[in-house]
C-alpha positions in Angstrom: 126.9 47.6 112.8 127.9 50.6 114.9 129.3 53.7 113.3 132.6 55.2 114.5 130.7 58.1 116.1 128.3 55.7 117.8 131.3 53.7 119.1 132.9 56.9 120.4 129.6 57.8 122.2 129.3 54.3 123.8 132.9 54.5 124.9 132.4 58.0 126.4 129.2 56.9 128.1 131.0 53.9 129.6 133.9 56.1 130.8 131.5 58.6 132.5 129.6 55.8 134.2 132.8 54.2 135.5 134.0 57.5 136.9 130.7 58.0 138.7 130.9 54.5 140.2 134.5 55.0 141.4 133.6 58.3 143.0 130.8 57.0 145.2 132.9 55.5 148.0 134.8 58.7 148.3 131.5 60.6 148.8 130.9 58.8 152.1 131.2 61.4 154.9 130.8 61.0 158.6 130.0 64.0 160.8 133.0 65.5 162.6 132.4 68.2 165.2 134.1 68.9 168.5 135.5 71.5 170.8 139.1 72.7 170.8 140.9 74.1 173.8 144.3 75.7 174.3 145.7 75.4 177.8 142.3 74.5 179.1 140.4 77.5 177.5 138.3 77.4 174.4 140.4 78.5 171.3 138.2 81.4 170.1 139.2 81.4 166.4 141.2 79.7 163.7 140.9 76.7 161.5 141.2 72.9 161.8 142.4 70.8 158.9 142.5 67.0 158.7 145.4 65.7 156.7 145.1 62.0 155.7 147.6 59.7 157.4 147.9 57.7 154.2 148.1 59.0 150.6 144.9 57.2 149.8 142.8 60.3 149.8 143.4 63.8 148.3 140.7 65.3 150.6 141.8 67.7 153.3 138.6 68.3 155.3 138.6 71.7 157.1 136.5 73.6 159.6 136.4 77.0 161.2 136.8 77.4 164.9 133.9 79.4 166.4 134.3 81.8 169.5 133.3 79.1 172.0 136.0 76.8 170.6 133.6 74.6 168.6 134.2 73.4 165.1 132.5 71.4 162.4 134.5 69.8 159.6 133.5 70.1 155.9 134.7 68.3 152.8 134.0 69.9 149.4 131.3 72.1 151.0 129.5 69.2 152.6 129.5 68.6 156.4 131.7 65.7 157.4 134.9 63.9 156.5 135.7 60.6 154.7 136.4 57.7 157.1 140.0 57.2 158.0 143.0 58.3 160.2 144.1 61.9 160.1 146.7 64.2 161.4 145.1 67.4 162.7 146.6 70.8 161.8 145.4 73.9 163.6 145.9 77.5 162.6 144.9 80.3 165.0 146.3 83.9 164.7 145.7 87.3 166.0 146.4 90.7 164.4 149.6 92.3 165.1 149.4 95.4 167.3 151.7 98.3 168.2 152.7 99.3 171.7 149.4 101.1 172.3 147.3 98.1 171.2 146.2 99.5 167.9 146.2 97.2 164.9 149.5 97.1 163.0 149.9 96.2 159.3 152.4 93.5 160.1 151.7 89.8 159.6 149.4 88.2 162.2 151.0 86.1 164.9 150.1 82.6 165.8 148.4 82.1 169.1 149.3 78.3 169.2 152.7 76.7 169.1 154.1 76.1 165.6 154.0 72.3 166.0 150.2 72.4 165.6 150.7 74.2 162.2 152.6 71.4 160.5 151.3 67.9 159.6 154.9 66.5 160.1 155.0 67.8 163.7 151.5 67.9 165.0 150.8 65.5 167.9 147.0 65.7 167.2 145.3 62.7 165.5 141.7 61.8 164.7 140.1 58.6 163.5 136.9 59.4 161.6 134.4 56.6 162.1 130.7 56.0 161.7 130.0 55.9 165.5 132.7 57.8 167.4 132.9 57.8 171.2 131.5 60.8 173.0 134.0 63.8 172.7 136.2 61.7 170.3 136.7 64.8 168.2 137.5 67.2 171.0 141.1 68.6 170.8 143.3 69.8 173.6 146.2 72.0 172.6 148.9 73.0 175.1 151.8 75.4 175.2 153.8 72.6 176.8 155.8 70.4 174.3 155.0 66.9 175.6 151.2 67.1 176.1 149.7 65.5 173.0 146.0 65.1 172.2 
Protein backbone atom coordinates (compact mmCIF):
# COMPACT_ATOMS: atom_id res chain seq x y z
CA UNK A 1 0.00 0.00 0.00
CA UNK A 2 1.30 3.44 -0.98
CA UNK A 3 1.18 6.30 1.52
CA UNK A 4 -0.47 9.61 0.56
CA UNK A 5 2.97 11.22 0.37
CA UNK A 6 4.20 8.42 -1.89
CA UNK A 7 1.13 8.76 -4.10
CA UNK A 8 1.75 12.52 -4.36
CA UNK A 9 5.39 11.88 -5.28
CA UNK A 10 4.36 9.38 -7.99
CA UNK A 11 1.81 11.83 -9.38
CA UNK A 12 4.36 14.65 -9.41
CA UNK A 13 6.95 12.42 -11.12
CA UNK A 14 4.43 11.41 -13.77
CA UNK A 15 3.44 15.02 -14.36
CA UNK A 16 7.05 16.12 -14.78
CA UNK A 17 7.75 13.23 -17.16
CA UNK A 18 4.73 14.07 -19.30
CA UNK A 19 5.73 17.74 -19.48
CA UNK A 20 9.20 16.70 -20.65
CA UNK A 21 7.76 14.46 -23.34
CA UNK A 22 5.36 17.08 -24.60
CA UNK A 23 8.13 19.68 -24.82
CA UNK A 24 10.44 17.62 -27.03
CA UNK A 25 8.74 18.22 -30.42
CA UNK A 26 8.82 21.97 -29.79
CA UNK A 27 12.57 21.73 -29.21
CA UNK A 28 13.12 20.78 -32.87
CA UNK A 29 14.90 23.71 -34.52
CA UNK A 30 16.14 24.10 -38.08
CA UNK A 31 18.90 26.56 -39.01
CA UNK A 32 17.63 29.86 -40.42
CA UNK A 33 20.16 32.28 -41.83
CA UNK A 34 19.98 34.64 -44.74
CA UNK A 35 20.75 38.01 -46.17
CA UNK A 36 18.41 40.98 -46.02
CA UNK A 37 18.44 43.84 -48.50
CA UNK A 38 16.53 47.10 -48.77
CA UNK A 39 16.14 48.50 -52.28
CA UNK A 40 18.96 46.22 -53.45
CA UNK A 41 21.49 47.17 -50.76
CA UNK A 42 22.33 45.18 -47.61
CA UNK A 43 20.30 46.39 -44.63
CA UNK A 44 23.13 47.26 -42.20
CA UNK A 45 21.33 46.90 -38.85
CA UNK A 46 18.10 45.95 -37.17
CA UNK A 47 16.26 42.81 -36.18
CA UNK A 48 14.24 40.09 -37.87
CA UNK A 49 11.43 38.36 -35.99
CA UNK A 50 9.44 35.34 -37.18
CA UNK A 51 5.77 35.41 -36.15
CA UNK A 52 3.97 32.05 -36.51
CA UNK A 53 1.23 32.03 -39.18
CA UNK A 54 -0.87 29.83 -36.90
CA UNK A 55 -1.34 30.10 -33.16
CA UNK A 56 0.15 26.62 -32.71
CA UNK A 57 3.44 28.01 -31.36
CA UNK A 58 4.23 30.71 -28.84
CA UNK A 59 7.80 31.00 -30.14
CA UNK A 60 8.88 34.19 -31.88
CA UNK A 61 12.34 33.37 -33.22
CA UNK A 62 14.50 36.48 -33.64
CA UNK A 63 17.83 37.50 -35.14
CA UNK A 64 20.03 40.58 -35.30
CA UNK A 65 20.96 42.03 -38.69
CA UNK A 66 24.73 42.40 -39.08
CA UNK A 67 26.38 45.24 -41.10
CA UNK A 68 26.64 43.11 -44.27
CA UNK A 69 22.88 42.45 -44.10
CA UNK A 70 23.28 38.90 -42.81
CA UNK A 71 21.17 37.48 -40.01
CA UNK A 72 20.87 34.25 -38.00
CA UNK A 73 17.65 33.34 -36.21
CA UNK A 74 17.63 32.17 -32.58
CA UNK A 75 14.87 30.64 -30.47
CA UNK A 76 15.30 30.64 -26.70
CA UNK A 77 19.03 31.37 -27.12
CA UNK A 78 19.49 28.41 -29.49
CA UNK A 79 20.28 28.86 -33.18
CA UNK A 80 17.34 27.99 -35.43
CA UNK A 81 13.55 28.08 -35.49
CA UNK A 82 10.80 25.48 -35.13
CA UNK A 83 9.49 24.19 -38.47
CA UNK A 84 6.46 26.01 -39.84
CA UNK A 85 5.17 29.04 -41.75
CA UNK A 86 5.99 32.49 -40.48
CA UNK A 87 5.30 36.15 -41.17
CA UNK A 88 8.54 38.12 -41.04
CA UNK A 89 8.74 41.42 -39.15
CA UNK A 90 11.75 43.67 -39.63
CA UNK A 91 12.79 46.60 -37.45
CA UNK A 92 15.65 48.87 -38.52
CA UNK A 93 16.18 52.35 -37.11
CA UNK A 94 18.70 55.13 -37.08
CA UNK A 95 19.33 57.71 -34.40
CA UNK A 96 17.65 61.05 -34.81
CA UNK A 97 20.00 63.89 -35.75
CA UNK A 98 19.74 67.64 -35.76
CA UNK A 99 20.38 69.86 -38.82
CA UNK A 100 24.17 69.67 -38.28
CA UNK A 101 24.09 65.86 -38.22
CA UNK A 102 24.77 65.57 -34.48
CA UNK A 103 22.79 62.99 -32.50
CA UNK A 104 19.51 64.26 -31.12
CA UNK A 105 17.72 62.83 -28.06
CA UNK A 106 14.49 62.27 -30.04
CA UNK A 107 13.16 58.80 -30.79
CA UNK A 108 15.02 56.92 -33.54
CA UNK A 109 13.41 56.82 -36.99
CA UNK A 110 12.67 53.71 -39.00
CA UNK A 111 14.75 53.19 -42.13
CA UNK A 112 12.28 50.68 -43.59
CA UNK A 113 8.60 51.25 -44.42
CA UNK A 114 6.19 50.68 -41.54
CA UNK A 115 4.51 47.73 -43.32
CA UNK A 116 7.58 45.61 -42.44
CA UNK A 117 7.13 46.41 -38.71
CA UNK A 118 3.66 44.88 -38.34
CA UNK A 119 2.79 41.19 -38.60
CA UNK A 120 -0.66 42.16 -39.95
CA UNK A 121 0.86 44.13 -42.87
CA UNK A 122 4.21 42.56 -43.69
CA UNK A 123 4.40 40.98 -47.14
CA UNK A 124 7.37 38.86 -46.01
CA UNK A 125 6.85 35.12 -45.37
CA UNK A 126 9.20 32.21 -44.60
CA UNK A 127 8.64 28.48 -44.40
CA UNK A 128 11.16 26.94 -42.01
CA UNK A 129 11.96 23.44 -43.26
CA UNK A 130 14.66 20.80 -42.76
CA UNK A 131 16.24 21.30 -46.20
CA UNK A 132 15.51 24.76 -47.59
CA UNK A 133 16.38 25.79 -51.13
CA UNK A 134 19.47 27.90 -51.62
CA UNK A 135 18.81 31.50 -50.51
CA UNK A 136 15.32 30.51 -49.26
CA UNK A 137 15.75 32.75 -46.23
CA UNK A 138 17.06 35.81 -48.09
CA UNK A 139 14.71 38.77 -47.71
CA UNK A 140 14.23 41.67 -50.12
CA UNK A 141 12.62 44.80 -48.71
CA UNK A 142 11.65 47.68 -50.97
CA UNK A 143 10.47 51.22 -50.51
CA UNK A 144 7.78 50.48 -53.15
CA UNK A 145 4.40 49.31 -51.85
CA UNK A 146 3.75 46.38 -54.22
CA UNK A 147 7.07 44.51 -54.21
CA UNK A 148 6.74 41.65 -51.71
CA UNK A 149 9.36 39.07 -50.76
